C-alpha positions in Angstrom: 22.6 -215.7 -60.6 19.1 -215.8 -62.1 17.5 -219.1 -62.9 15.9 -219.8 -66.3 12.1 -220.0 -66.0 10.9 -223.6 -66.1 8.5 -224.7 -68.9 5.3 -226.0 -67.5 4.4 -229.2 -69.4 1.1 -229.9 -67.7 -1.6 -227.6 -66.4 -3.1 -228.7 -63.1 -6.7 -228.2 -62.0 -5.9 -225.3 -59.6 -3.6 -223.4 -61.9 -4.5 -219.8 -62.9 -3.9 -219.0 -66.5 -3.0 -215.3 -66.9 -3.8 -213.4 -70.1 -6.2 -211.0 -71.6 -9.6 -211.9 -73.0 -11.9 -214.9 -72.3 -9.6 -217.6 -73.7 -8.8 -219.2 -70.3 -11.7 -217.8 -68.2 -13.5 -221.1 -68.0 -10.6 -223.2 -66.8 -11.4 -224.8 -63.3 -8.5 -222.9 -61.7 -9.5 -219.5 -63.2 -13.2 -220.0 -62.2 -12.1 -220.9 -58.6 -9.8 -217.9 -58.6 -12.6 -215.5 -59.7 -14.9 -216.9 -57.0 -12.2 -216.5 -54.4 -11.5 -212.9 -55.5 -15.2 -212.0 -55.5 -15.4 -213.3 -51.9 -13.0 -210.7 -50.8 -14.2 -207.7 -52.9 -16.4 -206.1 -50.3 -13.6 -206.3 -47.6 -11.1 -205.0 -50.1 -13.3 -202.0 -51.0 -13.7 -201.2 -47.2 -10.0 -201.0 -46.7 -8.8 -197.4 -46.2 -5.1 -198.2 -46.3 -3.0 -199.6 -49.0 -1.5 -202.0 -46.4 -5.0 -203.6 -45.8 -5.6 -204.0 -49.5 -2.1 -205.5 -50.0 -2.8 -208.0 -47.2 -6.0 -209.1 -48.9 -4.3 -209.4 -52.3 -1.5 -211.5 -50.8 -4.0 -213.7 -48.9 -5.8 -214.6 -52.1 -2.5 -215.6 -53.9 -1.4 -217.6 -50.8 -4.8 -219.4 -50.8 -4.3 -220.4 -54.4 -0.7 -221.6 -53.7 -1.8 -223.7 -50.7 -4.6 -225.5 -52.6 -4.3 -229.2 -53.2 -2.8 -229.6 -55.7 -1.0 -226.2 -55.3 -2.2 -223.6 -57.8 0.3 -221.7 -59.9 0.0 -218.4 -61.8 0.9 -219.3 -65.4 1.3 -217.2 -68.6 1.7 -218.6 -72.1 4.7 -217.2 -73.9 5.5 -216.8 -77.6 7.2 -220.2 -77.7 3.8 -221.8 -76.8 4.8 -223.0 -73.3 3.4 -221.8 -70.0 5.7 -220.3 -67.4 5.1 -219.4 -63.7 4.9 -215.6 -63.3 5.9 -215.5 -59.6 4.3 -214.0 -56.5 4.9 -210.3 -57.3 3.1 -210.4 -60.6 0.4 -212.6 -59.1 -0.2 -209.9 -56.5 -0.4 -207.2 -59.1 -2.8 -209.3 -61.2 -5.0 -210.0 -58.2 -5.0 -206.4 -57.0 -6.0 -205.3 -60.5 -8.8 -207.8 -60.7 -10.1 -206.6 -57.3 -10.0 -203.0 -58.4 -11.8 -203.8 -61.6 -14.6 -205.6 -59.8 -14.9 -202.8 -57.2 -15.1 -200.2 -60.1 -17.7 -202.4 -62.0 -19.8 -202.7 -58.8 -19.8 -198.9 -58.4 -20.8 -198.4 -62.0 -23.7 -200.9 -61.5 -24.9 -198.9 -58.5 -24.8 -195.7 -60.5 -26.7 -197.2 -63.4 -29.4 -198.5 -61.1 -30.4 -195.0 -60.0 -33.8 -194.0 -61.3 -34.1 -192.1 -64.6 -34.5 -188.6 -63.4 -32.8 -186.5 -66.0 -34.7 -186.8 -69.3 -35.7 -183.4 -70.7 -37.8 -182.5 -73.7 -36.8 -179.2 -75.1 -39.1 -176.8 -77.1 -42.2 -179.0 -76.5 -45.5 -177.1 -76.9 -47.3 -179.7 -74.7 -46.3 -182.0 -71.9 -48.2 -185.0 -73.2 -45.9 -187.7 -74.6 -48.2 -188.5 -77.5 -47.3 -185.3 -79.4 -43.8 -186.3 -80.4 -44.1 -184.3 -83.7 -44.1 -181.1 -81.6 -41.2 -182.2 -79.4 -38.3 -180.9 -81.4 -35.3 -182.1 -79.4 -34.5 -184.5 -76.6 -31.5 -183.5 -74.6 -29.4 -186.4 -73.6 -26.4 -185.4 -71.5 -23.9 -187.4 -69.5 -23.4 -184.7 -66.8 -25.2 -181.5 -66.0 -24.5 -178.8 -68.5 -21.9 -180.9 -70.2 -20.4 -179.1 -73.2 -21.1 -180.9 -76.5 -23.9 -183.0 -75.0 -25.8 -184.9 -77.6 -29.2 -183.5 -78.8 -31.3 -185.8 -81.0 -34.7 -185.2 -82.6 -37.5 -187.6 -81.4 -37.4 -189.5 -84.6 -33.6 -189.9 -84.5 -33.8 -190.8 -80.8 -36.4 -193.5 -81.2 -34.5 -194.9 -84.2 -31.3 -195.0 -82.1 -33.0 -196.6 -79.2 -34.5 -199.3 -81.4 -31.1 -200.1 -82.9 -29.3 -200.2 -79.5 -32.1 -201.6 -77.2 -30.1 -204.5 -75.8 -26.8 -202.8 -75.1 -27.4 -199.2 -74.2 -27.9 -197.1 -71.2 -29.8 -193.8 -70.9 -28.0 -191.0 -69.1 -30.2 -187.9 -68.9 -30.5 -184.7 -67.0 -33.9 -183.3 -66.0 -37.2 -185.0 -65.1 -40.0 -185.0 -67.6 -43.4 -186.6 -68.1 -42.3 -187.5 -71.6 -39.5 -189.8 -70.3 -41.9 -192.8 -70.2 -42.7 -192.3 -73.9 -39.1 -192.4 -74.9 -38.4 -195.4 -72.8 -41.2 -197.5 -74.2 -38.8 -199.6 -76.2 -37.5 -201.1 -72.9 -34.3 -199.1 -72.7 -32.9 -198.4 -69.3 -30.1 -196.1 -70.4 -28.3 -194.6 -73.4 -24.8 -193.8 -74.3 -25.4 -191.6 -77.3 -22.5 -190.1 -79.2 -21.8 -186.4 -78.4 -22.8 -183.8 -80.9 -19.9 -182.0 -82.6 
């Protein structure tokens, strides 16, 4: 016999509200949950076995459940009420959050590597001041990537100016001219690939 899920009439301070987006991110329970998860991220990343990772995931959920008042993992349903999702879904949610943070940390480390891959192609001089002679800048995501974007200096500088705050520059071969193209304060660039 399965029991009907009970409607939650009142959210407590330690409750975790599950859902996509930032709607509930700032609730006290969710903030505490994210701090707790981040505390275990490095240990989770070091675990070689699935068993070790599962133990960490279950420990986080148990810590939330044992808080005072006890935390619950709640989800808002179509009827507008919140319902407890149970331990197994809470473990899945926590494991996914841990994996997402580990992956984001790896990406940050990759993006912090020095810019060593910017190449100016068909340049008649190596000085960065002669951009009129620098016909193309090759911006590639991986070495010899097929369909890698190639922009003229004018198009490149315009693109950089338009995307200065949100972009990242992934390039492929060192060049003295790199500093000229990064003068707008851009650390990296995700340009669309050329067709």
